[in-house]
Structure formats: C-alpha cells, structure tokens
Backbone bond lengths (Angstrom), bond angles and torsions (degrees), N, CA, C in turn:
res aa  C-N    CA-C-N  psi(-1)  N-CA   C-N-CA  omega(-1)  CA-C   N-CA-C  phi
1 X - - - 1.460 - - 1.522 108.87 -
2 X 1.341 114.73 67.14 1.454 121.61 -177.73 1.522 110.74 -125.15
3 X 1.300 115.81 151.63 1.460 125.67 173.18 1.527 113.35 69.57
4 X 1.347 114.47 124.29 1.455 120.66 172.76 1.515 109.87 -80.88
5 X 1.332 116.17 -172.54 1.463 120.09 -175.65 1.522 112.01 -63.18
6 X 1.329 117.54 -46.72 1.468 120.44 -178.48 1.525 111.03 -61.79
7 X 1.326 116.63 -44.21 1.468 120.36 178.42 1.530 111.53 -63.73
8 X 1.320 116.01 -38.80 1.464 120.34 -179.17 1.518 111.58 -64.84
9 X 1.332 116.26 -42.54 1.463 119.94 179.60 1.525 110.80 -68.40
10 X 1.328 116.78 -37.38 1.466 119.84 176.32 1.526 110.24 -64.29
11 X 1.319 115.96 -39.73 1.465 120.67 177.03 1.526 110.80 -60.31
12 X 1.332 116.70 -45.39 1.461 120.44 179.44 1.521 111.29 -59.76
13 X 1.334 116.18 -40.70 1.464 119.67 178.47 1.517 111.87 -62.43
14 X 1.329 116.52 -44.72 1.469 120.72 179.08 1.528 111.15 -64.61
15 X 1.324 116.13 -42.75 1.460 120.25 -178.54 1.522 111.09 -67.05
16 X 1.331 116.62 -42.20 1.465 120.35 -179.83 1.523 111.11 -60.51
17 X 1.330 116.25 -39.75 1.465 119.87 179.14 1.528 110.87 -63.76
18 X 1.322 116.55 -40.48 1.460 120.46 178.72 1.528 111.83 -68.72
19 X 1.327 116.60 -36.92 1.461 120.65 -176.87 1.523 113.34 -67.95
20 X 1.319 117.15 -17.37 1.464 119.64 176.26 1.525 110.58 -57.06
21 X 1.327 116.54 -30.20 1.460 120.78 -179.00 1.524 112.38 -70.98
22 X 1.336 117.33 -21.76 1.461 120.90 -177.59 1.520 111.58 -73.29
23 X 1.315 117.98 -24.43 1.458 121.04 -172.64 1.516 113.07 -58.19
24 X 1.313 117.66 -24.95 1.452 120.11 179.71 1.510 113.63 -65.94
25 X 1.339 116.82 -18.97 1.455 120.84 -179.41 1.528 112.78 -93.43
26 X 1.338 117.87 -2.25 1.460 120.33 -172.34 1.520 113.38 -54.88
27 X 1.317 117.11 -40.77 1.463 120.34 -175.92 1.523 112.60 -68.45
28 X 1.334 116.75 -15.93 1.459 120.61 -178.65 1.522 112.69 -89.70
29 X 1.323 116.99 -9.72 1.455 120.84 -174.51 1.521 109.83 -112.36
30 X 1.341 119.14 105.11 1.456 121.93 -177.12 1.520 113.69 -59.89
31 X 1.310 117.54 -37.72 1.454 121.57 -179.17 1.524 108.75 -115.57
32 X 1.339 116.98 142.59 1.460 119.61 -176.95 1.520 112.16 -68.24
33 X 1.290 114.99 148.76 1.454 121.22 174.20 1.521 107.94 -85.86
34 X 1.319 117.16 129.71 1.458 121.44 177.19 1.520 109.31 -88.91
35 X 1.308 116.00 122.06 1.458 121.88 177.96 1.522 107.69 -112.45
36 X 1.322 116.85 117.66 1.461 122.06 -175.25 1.520 109.65 -125.35
37 X 1.323 116.49 129.94 1.460 121.98 177.15 1.524 109.17 -108.62
38 X 1.325 116.24 140.73 1.461 121.67 178.20 1.536 109.20 -117.05
39 X 1.328 118.26 86.00 1.468 120.83 179.13 1.528 111.07 -82.31
40 X 1.324 115.98 177.67 1.450 119.81 169.35 1.528 108.24 -60.00
41 X 1.308 116.79 146.64 1.468 120.93 -177.16 1.524 111.89 -57.12
42 X 1.318 116.61 -35.54 1.460 120.61 -176.59 1.530 112.29 -67.28
43 X 1.336 116.94 -17.62 1.468 121.18 -179.22 1.526 113.67 -98.17
44 X 1.320 117.76 -4.98 1.461 120.62 -173.03 1.523 113.37 -57.46
45 X 1.316 116.90 -52.17 1.461 119.47 -173.45 1.523 111.75 -64.40
46 X 1.322 117.69 -42.63 1.466 120.74 179.09 1.521 111.02 -62.40
47 X 1.316 116.42 -40.90 1.462 120.17 179.62 1.524 111.35 -69.02
48 X 1.327 116.92 -39.14 1.463 120.42 177.60 1.529 110.84 -62.38
49 X 1.324 116.91 -43.07 1.467 120.72 178.54 1.525 110.88 -63.10
50 X 1.322 116.66 -40.07 1.465 121.04 179.20 1.523 110.41 -64.24
51 X 1.326 116.62 -44.96 1.464 120.77 -178.78 1.524 111.36 -63.03
52 X 1.324 116.76 -42.14 1.468 120.28 179.60 1.523 111.03 -67.07
53 X 1.313 116.15 -45.11 1.462 120.78 -178.22 1.518 111.44 -60.66
54 X 1.318 116.68 -39.08 1.461 121.20 -176.65 1.535 113.27 -97.72
55 X 1.340 115.89 6.84 1.469 122.32 176.50 1.533 111.71 52.69
56 X 1.324 114.92 49.31 1.462 121.93 179.41 1.526 108.59 -100.17
57 X 1.311 117.16 124.96 1.464 121.94 -175.18 1.529 111.59 -86.21
58 X 1.313 115.25 69.62 1.458 122.61 175.86 1.521 107.41 -126.87
59 X 1.323 116.54 135.57 1.459 121.18 178.95 1.524 110.13 -96.64
60 X 1.323 114.92 162.48 1.459 120.36 -178.22 1.523 111.11 -122.53
61 X 1.317 114.73 152.12 1.454 120.82 175.51 1.514 109.92 -137.46
62 X 1.307 116.14 165.69 1.460 121.66 179.14 1.528 108.95 -107.98
63 X 1.327 116.11 144.75 1.463 120.64 -173.79 1.526 113.81 -77.41
64 X 1.326 116.81 -25.74 1.465 120.56 -178.06 1.521 109.04 -151.36
65 X 1.317 116.93 147.81 1.461 121.35 -175.77 1.523 109.34 -146.86
66 X 1.342 116.01 152.47 1.464 120.49 174.85 1.521 109.32 -97.76
67 X 1.322 116.53 151.48 1.470 119.35 -177.25 1.527 113.27 -75.42
68 X 1.349 117.83 -23.40 1.464 120.41 179.62 1.521 110.54 -86.30
69 X 1.323 116.26 146.18 1.460 119.89 179.51 1.521 111.48 -73.47
70 X 1.328 117.54 -25.58 1.466 121.99 177.12 1.525 107.89 -162.05
71 X 1.335 115.57 169.23 1.455 118.74 178.45 1.515 112.51 142.31
72 X 1.317 115.29 -179.70 1.466 121.83 -177.37 1.526 109.85 -86.04
73 X 1.322 115.24 76.70 1.470 121.69 -179.37 1.527 108.11 -129.25
74 X 1.316 115.54 70.76 1.459 121.99 -173.53 1.527 112.10 -52.83
75 X 1.331 114.85 130.07 1.457 121.00 176.66 1.509 114.87 89.97
76 X 1.338 117.99 -9.18 1.462 121.12 -178.93 1.531 111.20 -87.76
77 X 1.329 116.06 166.22 1.463 122.62 177.76 1.520 109.30 -109.34
78 X 1.336 116.96 131.44 1.460 120.06 179.21 1.522 110.73 -90.47
79 X 1.325 115.71 155.36 1.458 121.02 176.99 1.519 110.11 -63.02
80 X 1.317 116.70 -42.92 1.469 120.96 179.27 1.521 110.35 -59.42
81 X 1.330 116.40 -47.24 1.462 120.23 179.95 1.513 112.31 -62.88
82 X 1.321 116.54 -39.72 1.467 120.64 179.59 1.521 111.11 -64.07
83 X 1.326 116.84 -44.25 1.465 120.95 179.25 1.524 111.07 -62.93
84 X 1.326 116.63 -43.86 1.464 120.29 -179.04 1.523 111.78 -67.34
85 X 1.330 117.05 -28.19 1.465 120.83 179.39 1.519 112.48 -80.98
86 X 1.337 117.12 -9.29 1.462 119.85 176.13 1.509 116.06 115.04
87 X 1.332 117.73 2.63 1.467 120.11 -179.64 1.522 111.16 -77.49
88 X 1.317 115.71 140.03 1.467 122.06 173.20 1.523 111.03 -110.99
89 X 1.339 116.40 -19.46 1.460 122.52 -175.82 1.532 110.12 -129.12
90 X 1.318 115.51 162.16 1.470 121.28 174.16 1.520 109.37 -142.81
91 X 1.314 116.67 132.61 1.465 120.58 172.32 1.526 109.10 -78.11
92 X 1.316 117.09 132.14 1.463 120.61 174.18 1.528 108.40 -133.25
93 X 1.316 115.04 138.95 1.459 119.59 177.99 1.510 115.17 77.83
94 X 1.336 117.27 18.12 1.462 118.32 178.47 1.527 109.57 -58.18
95 X 1.312 116.59 147.99 1.467 120.99 -174.53 1.524 112.34 -57.06
96 X 1.331 117.54 -33.86 1.462 119.50 179.27 1.520 111.33 -70.61
97 X 1.328 117.03 -35.22 1.460 120.13 176.02 1.533 110.15 -68.15
98 X 1.312 115.77 -39.55 1.464 119.15 -179.41 1.529 111.77 -68.01
99 X 1.330 116.99 -43.28 1.459 119.94 -170.00 1.531 113.79 -97.32
100 X 1.319 118.42 -29.20 1.462 120.10 177.99 1.520 112.32 -90.63
101 X 1.340 116.51 -28.68 1.463 120.48 -176.24 1.528 112.73 -118.19
102 X 1.315 115.96 14.20 1.473 122.97 171.85 1.525 113.84 56.67
103 X 1.329 117.68 34.78 1.462 120.49 176.08 1.532 108.84 -78.92
104 X 1.324 116.18 120.68 1.464 119.84 -178.62 1.527 110.78 -95.40
105 X 1.332 116.26 178.34 1.462 120.87 -176.06 1.523 112.18 -60.57
106 X 1.325 117.37 -36.96 1.467 120.63 -178.98 1.523 111.22 -65.65
107 X 1.330 116.84 -43.78 1.461 120.60 178.99 1.523 110.71 -65.46
108 X 1.315 116.51 -43.28 1.461 121.05 178.49 1.527 110.15 -59.96
109 X 1.318 116.94 -41.78 1.464 121.26 179.56 1.524 111.19 -63.18
110 X 1.323 117.66 -39.67 1.470 121.06 177.94 1.524 110.48 -62.01
111 X 1.325 116.46 -43.14 1.465 120.59 178.98 1.526 110.63 -64.22
112 X 1.316 115.86 -46.17 1.463 120.94 -177.22 1.523 110.77 -59.10
113 X 1.318 116.61 -50.95 1.465 120.54 -175.82 1.523 111.84 -67.68
114 X 1.320 117.76 -36.64 1.460 120.40 177.78 1.523 110.90 -64.40
115 X 1.324 116.77 -41.91 1.471 120.32 176.65 1.520 110.49 -60.99
116 X 1.309 116.87 -48.52 1.460 121.84 -176.79 1.521 111.16 -61.30
117 X 1.317 116.88 -37.46 1.463 121.49 -177.85 1.524 112.76 -77.60
118 X 1.335 117.13 -15.40 1.468 119.58 -174.14 1.526 114.12 -121.20
119 X 1.328 116.95 19.96 1.457 120.49 169.29 1.511 117.42 87.32
120 X 1.332 117.60 10.79 1.462 121.22 176.47 1.527 106.87 -113.07
121 X 1.333 118.12 117.49 1.467 119.54 -172.95 1.527 111.14 -74.45
122 X 1.333 117.02 117.29 1.463 119.57 -179.33 1.523 111.94 -83.69
123 X 1.310 115.62 144.34 1.459 122.31 173.86 1.523 106.53 -112.45
124 X 1.313 116.16 108.23 1.460 121.33 -176.83 1.524 110.28 -83.07
125 X 1.326 116.08 118.78 1.463 121.05 178.14 1.527 109.19 -95.28
126 X 1.314 115.98 129.09 1.465 121.17 179.73 1.525 108.81 -133.27
127 X 1.319 116.05 156.77 1.462 118.68 178.21 1.513 112.23 162.21
128 X 1.322 115.02 163.38 1.458 122.01 -173.67 1.525 111.53 -105.49
129 X 1.332 116.09 156.62 1.458 121.73 173.69 1.531 109.15 -80.94
130 X 1.324 115.92 173.12 1.465 119.93 179.15 1.529 111.16 -63.97
131 X 1.329 115.94 -40.54 1.468 119.56 179.43 1.523 110.37 -63.11
132 X 1.327 116.19 -44.22 1.469 120.09 179.55 1.522 111.40 -64.29
133 X 1.313 116.02 -36.86 1.468 120.10 177.97 1.531 110.35 -64.99
134 X 1.325 115.27 -45.90 1.465 119.75 -175.99 1.529 113.19 -67.18
135 X 1.338 116.78 -26.97 1.471 118.13 179.15 1.527 112.93 -96.25
136 X 1.346 115.36 11.16 1.459 119.85 173.63 1.514 115.64 78.90
137 X 1.345 116.98 23.05 1.468 120.36 -175.11 1.525 114.07 -100.58
138 X 1.324 118.34 9.97 1.464 120.95 -173.88 1.525 112.45 -52.63
139 X 1.316 117.60 -53.93 1.467 120.37 -176.29 1.528 111.53 -66.82
140 X 1.314 117.29 -36.41 1.465 120.93 178.62 1.524 110.58 -63.04
141 X 1.337 116.97 -41.94 1.464 121.50 179.82 1.526 110.48 -65.10
142 X 1.322 116.70 -48.69 1.461 120.98 -179.77 1.528 110.68 -61.13
143 X 1.314 116.10 -43.30 1.467 120.15 179.91 1.528 111.02 -59.66
144 X 1.317 117.13 -42.40 1.459 120.80 179.00 1.515 112.24 -64.19
145 X 1.327 116.70 -40.42 1.461 121.04 -179.87 1.529 111.41 -66.27
146 X 1.321 116.95 -40.80 1.468 120.93 -179.70 1.529 111.12 -73.47
147 X 1.316 117.31 -42.67 1.466 120.31 -178.65 1.526 111.95 -64.92
148 X 1.323 117.86 -30.12 1.463 120.57 177.40 1.523 110.54 -61.15
149 X 1.320 116.62 -37.23 1.466 121.26 177.73 1.524 110.23 -69.66
150 X 1.310 117.14 -46.10 1.468 120.37 -178.07 1.528 112.18 -65.18
151 X 1.320 117.27 -25.23 1.463 120.48 178.14 1.521 111.56 -65.82
152 X 1.339 116.80 -22.03 1.460 121.33 -178.96 1.523 112.92 -107.70
153 X 1.312 117.84 -13.11 1.463 120.75 -176.59 1.519 111.38 -67.16
154 X 1.330 115.48 139.69 1.455 120.36 173.93 1.523 109.25 -77.68
155 X 1.322 115.93 150.84 1.463 120.85 -176.80 1.519 111.72 -59.17
156 X 1.340 117.47 -38.19 1.466 120.99 179.97 1.522 111.25 -61.40
157 X 1.322 116.16 -37.66 1.463 120.08 -179.76 1.518 110.95 -65.51
158 X 1.313 116.54 -39.99 1.464 120.88 179.69 1.521 110.36 -63.91
159 X 1.333 116.69 -35.91 1.461 121.26 -177.05 1.527 112.81 -78.32
160 X 1.345 116.92 -32.38 1.457 120.05 -169.61 1.529 114.40 -108.51
161 X 1.310 116.84 -34.17 1.457 120.39 -170.90 1.526 111.77 -88.65
162 X 1.328 114.88 165.11 1.461 120.03 167.23 1.521 106.78 -100.98
163 X 1.286 116.27 155.51 1.458 121.88 176.97 1.524 107.61 -110.11
164 X 1.321 115.88 128.75 1.465 121.70 -179.16 1.523 107.70 -106.39
165 X 1.316 116.94 113.91 1.467 121.76 -178.80 1.522 110.01 -124.03
166 X 1.323 115.71 134.05 1.464 121.00 175.33 1.527 108.52 -114.99
167 X 1.320 116.03 119.15 1.459 120.45 175.17 1.518 108.58 -83.11
168 X 1.324 116.65 114.51 1.465 121.38 179.30 1.528 108.69 -129.19
169 X 1.324 117.32 96.63 1.466 119.73 177.76 1.522 110.02 -60.09
170 X 1.319 116.43 124.03 1.463 120.96 -173.80 1.520 111.54 -58.40
171 X 1.314 117.15 -35.47 1.461 121.23 -178.30 1.531 112.57 -67.52
172 X 1.334 117.22 -12.24 1.465 120.85 -179.32 1.521 112.77 -104.90
173 X 1.333 118.16 1.62 1.458 121.04 -176.91 1.522 109.75 -88.57
174 X 1.336 115.86 115.41 1.453 120.87 176.28 1.511 114.55 69.77
175 X 1.328 117.62 15.77 1.463 120.49 -176.80 1.518 113.05 -108.44
176 X 1.334 116.19 -14.63 1.457 119.75 -173.55 1.512 111.96 86.35
177 X 1.339 116.37 -12.39 1.463 120.78 174.99 1.519 109.07 -83.10
178 X 1.302 117.12 154.97 1.457 119.47 176.94 1.523 109.67 -150.27
179 X 1.316 114.40 150.57 1.460 118.97 175.19 1.518 108.64 -68.45
180 X 1.310 117.03 150.08 1.461 119.66 173.94 1.523 108.52 -69.88
181 X 1.323 115.65 164.19 1.464 119.20 177.21 1.528 110.29 -58.80
182 X 1.326 116.18 -37.42 1.458 120.50 178.10 1.520 112.58 -65.18
183 X 1.343 116.39 -40.09 1.466 120.84 176.72 1.523 110.33 -61.41
184 X 1.337 115.48 -45.71 1.462 120.67 -179.31 1.522 110.66 -61.48
185 X 1.331 116.34 -44.54 1.462 120.74 179.03 1.525 111.16 -61.02
186 X 1.313 116.65 -44.39 1.464 120.54 -178.28 1.525 111.18 -60.02
187 X 1.337 116.77 -45.59 1.463 120.00 -177.91 1.526 111.63 -73.09
188 X 1.327 117.03 -38.29 1.465 119.48 178.35 1.524 110.65 -67.42
189 X 1.314 117.60 -36.88 1.465 120.92 175.04 1.532 110.28 -63.83
190 X 1.325 116.58 -41.79 1.463 120.34 178.08 1.526 110.53 -60.40
191 X 1.329 116.56 -42.95 1.465 120.82 179.74 1.526 110.73 -63.63
192 X 1.321 116.91 -43.34 1.469 119.81 -179.76 1.536 110.80 -64.96
193 X 1.317 116.52 -40.39 1.463 120.23 176.93 1.524 110.71 -62.91
194 X 1.323 115.76 -39.87 1.460 121.09 178.14 1.526 110.80 -63.57
195 X 1.327 117.05 -41.38 1.466 120.89 177.36 1.522 110.84 -61.16
196 X 1.317 116.24 -39.06 1.463 120.45 178.61 1.525 111.00 -65.25
197 X 1.314 116.36 -40.89 1.466 120.43 -179.75 1.528 111.42 -68.11
198 X 1.327 116.75 -36.74 1.460 121.10 -175.37 1.524 113.38 -86.35
199 X 1.335 116.62 -33.19 1.464 119.35 -174.78 1.508 115.42 -128.20
200 X 1.319 117.26 -1.33 1.454 120.70 179.11 1.518 112.23 99.58
201 X 1.338 117.23 160.06 1.468 121.67 -178.04 1.523 113.68 -62.30
202 X 1.336 117.12 -29.63 1.461 119.78 178.37 1.514 111.91 -63.68
203 X 1.323 116.34 -44.18 1.464 121.03 177.95 1.519 110.41 -63.06
204 X 1.323 116.69 -44.18 1.466 120.49 -179.48 1.519 111.25 -61.23
205 X 1.330 116.75 -38.07 1.462 120.96 -177.18 1.520 112.49 -70.98
206 X 1.333 117.49 -36.64 1.466 119.23 -176.26 1.528 113.06 -92.05
207 X 1.320 117.16 -7.27 1.456 120.47 -179.06 1.526 111.26 -82.38
208 X 1.324 115.20 163.69 1.462 122.60 -176.84 1.527 108.97 -114.48
209 X 1.318 116.05 128.83 1.465 120.92 176.79 1.527 107.91 -123.00
210 X 1.319 116.14 117.74 1.466 121.53 -176.78 1.528 110.36 -115.07
211 X 1.337 115.50 165.20 1.467 121.17 174.85 1.522 109.46 -116.14
212 X 1.332 116.41 140.15 1.454 121.21 174.41 1.514 110.41 -141.67
213 X 1.312 117.22 136.28 1.462 120.79 179.78 1.511 110.44 155.37
214 X 1.350 116.90 93.16 1.469 122.25 -178.73 1.529 111.84 54.60
215 X 1.335 115.41 42.03 1.466 120.71 175.39 1.523 108.99 -73.77
216 X 1.319 117.15 137.15 1.458 122.19 176.35 1.521 109.10 -146.96
217 X 1.322 114.90 174.43 1.467 119.88 -176.04 1.523 111.80 -57.04
218 X 1.311 117.01 -38.80 1.464 120.63 -173.79 1.529 114.01 -71.99
219 X 1.349 117.65 -19.84 1.470 118.24 -178.76 1.526 113.97 -118.49
220 X 1.334 117.51 -4.17 1.466 120.10 -173.50 1.523 113.34 -63.58
221 X 1.330 117.38 -41.08 1.460 119.98 -178.40 1.527 111.17 -63.33
222 X 1.337 116.57 -37.25 1.457 120.12 179.34 1.519 112.17 -60.70
223 X 1.335 116.50 -38.25 1.460 119.70 177.34 1.525 111.10 -68.70
224 X 1.325 116.29 -45.25 1.463 119.86 -176.41 1.523 112.85 -69.08
225 X 1.309 117.28 -18.82 1.463 120.35 176.53 1.530 112.28 -73.61
226 X 1.331 116.75 -12.33 1.464 120.30 -178.51 1.531 110.56 -78.17
227 X 1.301 115.71 141.57 1.469 121.92 -173.17 1.523 113.64 -58.87
228 X 1.322 117.68 -37.92 1.463 120.21 -173.78 1.523 114.00 -105.09
229 X 1.321 117.64 9.81 1.468 121.28 176.22 1.525 107.99 -99.02
230 X 1.335 116.18 105.50 1.463 121.29 -175.50 1.522 113.25 -86.11
231 X 1.315 117.43 -18.45 1.458 119.53 -176.24 1.513 111.16 -171.50
232 X 1.324 115.74 -173.95 1.460 121.59 -175.59 1.518 111.02 -131.94
233 X 1.307 115.47 142.87 1.457 123.44 174.70 1.524 105.66 -109.80
234 X 1.314 116.98 107.68 1.466 121.55 -169.32 1.525 110.70 -105.44
235 X 1.313 117.15 134.11 1.454 121.90 -179.53 1.512 112.90 -104.66
236 X 1.339 117.16 -105.72 1.461 122.23 -172.57 1.508 114.51 -59.01
237 X 1.328 117.62 -33.41 1.467 120.48 -178.64 1.519 112.16 -64.69
238 X 1.325 116.98 -20.40 1.464 119.77 -178.48 1.522 112.78 -79.03
239 X 1.312 118.22 -7.55 1.463 120.36 179.44 1.522 112.47 -75.66
240 X 1.310 117.36 -20.36 1.463 123.28 177.68 1.527 107.64 -102.17
241 X 1.339 118.50 113.73 1.468 119.50 -174.90 1.518 114.08 -57.93
242 X 1.323 118.72 -34.14 1.467 119.90 -179.04 1.532 111.59 -73.45
243 X 1.316 116.76 -40.90 1.463 119.75 175.88 1.531 110.09 -63.89
244 X 1.318 114.67 -43.19 1.460 121.28 179.24 1.526 110.73 -61.63
245 X 1.316 115.45 -42.96 1.464 121.40 178.36 1.527 110.79 -60.67
246 X 1.319 116.38 -40.08 1.459 119.88 178.11 1.519 112.04 -62.14
247 X 1.334 116.52 -35.93 1.466 120.64 177.20 1.524 110.21 -69.72
248 X 1.317 116.46 -41.81 1.464 121.09 179.94 1.521 111.02 -60.59
249 X 1.329 116.59 -34.52 1.464 120.58 -179.54 1.527 113.17 -68.93
250 X 1.333 117.27 -18.77 1.465 120.51 -172.59 1.521 114.52 -51.63
251 X 1.337 119.53 -51.75 1.469 117.89 -178.41 1.511 112.95 -67.16
252 X 1.335 117.47 -32.60 1.459 120.69 178.67 1.521 110.28 -67.87
253 X 1.333 116.07 -43.77 1.456 120.08 179.85 1.517 110.44 -64.98
254 X 1.327 115.60 -36.36 1.460 121.04 178.50 1.527 110.01 -60.22
255 X 1.338 115.79 -44.86 1.463 119.83 -179.83 1.520 110.50 -69.24
256 X 1.325 116.90 -40.72 1.460 120.83 -179.14 1.527 110.94 -62.84
257 X 1.326 116.39 -41.46 1.460 120.69 -176.25 1.527 112.82 -71.12
258 X 1.333 116.95 -40.88 1.462 119.26 -169.03 1.517 114.90 -111.21
259 X 1.347 117.50 -12.21 1.466 121.16 -176.28 1.535 109.80 49.45
260 X 1.327 115.92 48.97 1.456 120.32 -175.60 1.516 111.43 -66.83
261 X 1.327 115.61 163.21 1.445 120.82 -176.49 1.519 110.95 -70.25
262 X 1.328 115.36 163.96 1.459 121.88 -175.57 1.525 112.73 -54.52
263 X 1.325 116.91 -45.27 1.462 118.72 -176.18 1.520 111.43 -61.95
264 X 1.338 117.16 -27.33 1.456 120.55 179.42 1.526 111.54 -85.71
265 X 1.329 116.69 -10.28 1.460 120.31 -179.83 1.520 111.90 -91.86
266 X 1.325 116.87 -3.40 1.455 120.26 -174.89 1.525 109.99 -77.06
267 X 1.320 115.26 66.24 1.459 122.56 -174.28 1.524 109.51 -93.29
268 X 1.298 116.41 126.55 1.459 121.29 173.04 1.524 105.55 -111.85
269 X 1.311 115.39 125.00 1.451 119.61 -164.26 1.517 109.92 -117.27
270 X 1.310 117.01 104.55 1.451 121.17 -178.57 1.522 109.75 -98.73
271 X 1.317 116.19 122.35 1.456 120.45 -179.60 1.529 109.92 -116.29
272 X 1.302 116.43 125.22 1.449 121.29 177.61 1.524 108.63 -97.82
273 X 1.339 116.26 130.05 1.455 119.88 -171.33 1.523 110.75 -133.90
274 X 1.300 117.44 143.31 1.466 124.68 175.68 1.530 112.37 61.90
275 X 1.324 117.40 28.08 1.462 117.95 -170.52 1.523 114.06 -104.10
276 X 1.318 118.11 -40.69 1.455 119.09 -177.44 1.524 111.30 -84.54
277 X 1.325 116.21 146.92 1.455 120.45 -177.67 1.524 111.25 -72.96
278 X 1.331 116.23 156.67 1.465 120.61 176.76 1.523 110.27 -59.72
279 X 1.320 116.12 -37.03 1.463 120.38 -179.25 1.521 110.89 -60.99
280 X 1.327 115.01 -39.32 1.461 119.05 -178.02 1.516 111.81 -68.23
281 X 1.331 116.54 -20.92 1.458 119.65 -177.04 1.526 112.89 -115.18
282 X 1.331 118.10 12.35 1.459 118.90 177.98 1.516 109.43 -65.35
283 X 1.322 116.15 137.35 1.456 120.03 179.79 1.492 112.62 75.44
C-alpha cells in the first residue's frame, strides 16, 4: 500500500525512461518478457491510461479481488471492475492477505477459480512460515495450498489454462532475509512436479512458477539462473525505479552473457509493485 496516483505516474515516467535502454537486447530474447505492476486499486485506471497514451508495454494487476462479480461486499474489488480499470492479473493468497486478514486456503481457492473463469489471470501465492520451515513442513504446506485450488478447478481449466504460482516464503517477506537460489529452485521444482501430478505434464510445462521474497538487484540473476524459476515477484525493491530497473535487466543480461538456448530464454517475468507497506520494509 505505497504511492498515491501522482507518485505512481512519476514512477512510471522514470521507469519508462530507464527501460529504453533494454531495447538493445530485444533481438537476443526469443520470447517477450512480461512486466506486470500491481498498484493500489485506486491507481489502476490512471496508470492504464498513462501506459496506453505513452505506448509503454507494461501490464497491470490488482492486489486483491473478491470472488463474486457483484454484491454487498463493501470495500472489496470486483473482477469486472478490475478488468475495466485495466488489470490483466490479480494476486491471490498473498502472505499478507493470509496472515493479516485471515484468508484461508478455501477462500483463496474461491478467488483463484473465479478469476480464472472470468478472464482475470490469477497469480497464486504460496509459501511457508518460519515455524513451518524449521519443522520440515514446507512441502506439505505448499501442497495443501495448491491442492485446495485444484479441488475447485473445472476440468476445462486444467486442460486449457496455465497456472501462475509464486513461491513466497513468508519468513522472507519484508524481513531482508531471502531463500538461497538453491532453496528457490527446490521449491519451484516441487511446485512444477505437483502441477504435473494434479493436471498432467502439459499443464506443468505451460504454467509459470516464480519466486518472491526479498528479491533485489544483487540476487535476482541467481534466481533466474535456476531451471524451474520462471520469474520473480518483487516487493520493496520495486519502489525504487533504478533498483527495479536493475532487476528487470537480469534476464536480458543473462541472455546477453551466455547466449543460452531458446528453451532457457522462455522467461516470464512477474513484477509486484507498490504492494508491501512501508512498515514492512522499514530498515
């Protein structure tokens, strides 16, 4: 919950100017990098208008959504409203929603499936707390969070859609701590294997598995070098356009440095912006 409308538009201007430098790498990247910002809901429409007017290829998402298309749910955001305001994505199950607002797996699953059925691509956030990590329950927790969604998914969705999952260990959110690249790979591989078991190898292959948790410029490339890490979910580091720009450059620099094969260039890059509170990132 950072940045008002004026600050958000100024941020977009600064970021767009920096992104001009990325265009030189376009020929090295077979598949486009998806850059998605998640502002406060109240800023969505203004940011969408700015992006269209200035022909900036950045997508937008909403930080929270209700499962019903309409109704007496004061203060909530509807899928219809989010789509009309310019959102293409929605975060569901973020650790702050789960732990600060008591959203359980069943509620998260309702949100996820409603988004998928109504044209708003949901990004399912999963991850364990520090206590769960220390007692060896990481995979059990993630499995429960993912299976809750599949229990509600329609068969057609499993066959046709991709599933977007972001692994965000709760102990690494807003703490300055972060999982090692190896930790991220292990959990993202587990998630992809789980997708294959639940929906088949085709679903696992076309789905996106990202890592989020104290991502910054200095560690982003290490995560993206991992085989099963398709993208990054960035929090506090995205509030500074130059730091954010450095993270965005990571996949391009990776391709420039190594000239990796096409299958390794299929990077889908999810960036979360303006989402974590200042309090969560103080110090």
